[in-house]
C-alpha positions in Angstrom: 10.5 -21.1 -22.1 13.5 -18.9 -21.1 14.1 -15.7 -23.0 17.4 -13.8 -22.7 17.0 -10.0 -22.3 13.2 -10.1 -22.3 12.2 -6.4 -22.8 10.2 -6.3 -19.5 12.3 -8.5 -17.3 14.4 -5.8 -15.6 11.5 -3.7 -14.6 9.5 -6.8 -13.6 12.3 -7.8 -11.1 12.9 -4.2 -9.9 9.2 -3.8 -9.1 9.2 -7.0 -7.1 12.4 -6.5 -5.1 12.2 -2.7 -4.6 15.4 -1.9 -6.4 16.3 0.1 -9.5 19.2 1.4 -11.4 21.7 -1.5 -11.1 25.3 -0.5 -12.0 26.8 -1.3 -15.3 25.4 -3.4 -18.2 22.6 -5.7 -17.3 21.7 -9.1 -18.8 18.5 -10.7 -17.9 16.8 -14.1 -18.3 13.0 -14.5 -17.9 11.0 -17.7 -17.6 7.7 -17.1 -19.4 4.4 -18.9 -19.3 2.5 -20.0 -22.5 0.6 -16.7 -22.3 4.0 -14.9 -22.4 3.7 -13.5 -18.9 6.9 -13.5 -16.9 6.9 -16.1 -14.1 10.4 -15.7 -12.8 13.5 -13.8 -13.8 17.2 -13.3 -13.1 19.1 -10.0 -13.6 22.9 -10.1 -13.8 24.8 -6.8 -13.2 28.0 -5.4 -11.7 30.3 -7.8 -13.7 33.9 -7.7 -12.3 35.6 -10.4 -14.3 35.7 -13.0 -11.6 32.4 -12.1 -10.0 28.9 -11.0 -11.0 25.9 -10.0 -9.0 22.4 -11.3 -9.5 19.0 -10.2 -8.5 16.1 -12.6 -8.8 12.3 -12.6 -8.5 9.6 -15.1 -8.9 5.8 -14.8 -9.2 5.7 -17.7 -6.7 8.4 -17.4 -4.0 11.2 -19.9 -4.5 9.7 -21.2 -7.8 12.2 -20.2 -10.4 12.3 -23.3 -12.6 15.3 -25.5 -13.3 15.6 -24.3 -16.9 16.0 -20.6 -15.8 18.6 -21.4 -13.2 20.6 -23.6 -15.7 20.6 -20.6 -18.1 21.8 -18.3 -15.3 24.6 -20.7 -14.3 25.7 -21.2 -17.9 25.8 -17.5 -18.4 27.8 -16.6 -15.3 30.1 -19.6 -15.0 30.3 -20.6 -18.7 29.9 -17.6 -21.0 31.5 -15.1 -18.6 33.8 -17.6 -16.9 33.2 -16.1 -13.5 34.4 -17.8 -10.3 31.4 -16.7 -8.3 27.9 -15.2 -8.3 27.0 -12.7 -5.5 23.5 -12.4 -4.1 22.5 -9.6 -1.7 19.0 -9.9 -0.2 16.9 -9.1 2.8 14.1 -11.6 1.9 14.0 -14.8 4.1 12.8 -16.9 1.1 15.7 -15.6 -1.0 18.2 -16.5 1.8 16.9 -20.1 1.8 17.0 -20.2 -2.0 20.6 -18.9 -2.1 21.7 -21.6 0.4 19.9 -24.3 -1.7 22.0 -23.1 -4.7 25.2 -23.7 -2.8 25.5 -20.1 -1.5 27.5 -19.4 1.6 26.7 -16.5 3.9 29.5 -14.0 3.6 28.2 -11.0 5.4 25.3 -9.1 7.0 24.5 -5.4 6.8 22.5 -4.5 9.8 19.5 -2.3 9.2 20.5 -1.9 5.5 16.8 -1.9 4.5 15.6 0.2 7.5 15.2 -0.6 11.2 15.1 -4.3 11.8 15.7 -5.2 8.1 19.1 -6.6 7.6 20.6 -7.5 4.2 22.6 -10.7 3.7 25.4 -11.3 1.2 25.8 -14.8 -0.3 28.5 -16.1 -2.6 28.0 -19.1 -4.9 31.2 -20.5 -6.2 31.5 -22.3 -9.5 32.4 -25.6 -7.7 29.4 -25.3 -5.4 26.8 -24.7 -8.2 24.4 -27.6 -8.0 23.1 -27.5 -11.6 24.6 -28.4 -15.0 26.9 -25.9 -16.7 26.6 -27.5 -20.1 23.6 -28.6 -21.9 
């Protein structure tokens, strides 16, 4: 089951990716297990009309669940009518995941997370989103 604005989702993501205090209003989606524990979550922030940033985390790397991702795509591309979603990450699994969702590498910040830890910026355009936007 996917819950929009689950009360624990933002802290759950921030604890896993080592980030906090995202700019502007934040909207989250959490995939929860039958025992109500969060298994994966998306956090949308920094909305700029045509673009919105997303942070994501999963209890099992790369295992977000199709339903959660469909909700995220419907929110960004449907409800907000964005042209793109931006993902910034230093995690290799997240890089592969962004590419699997149609993301194109748009930049690299060298040593952004400390010596030897680069951050990569991906953009996913509406026309490249591989999942349904209605449903």
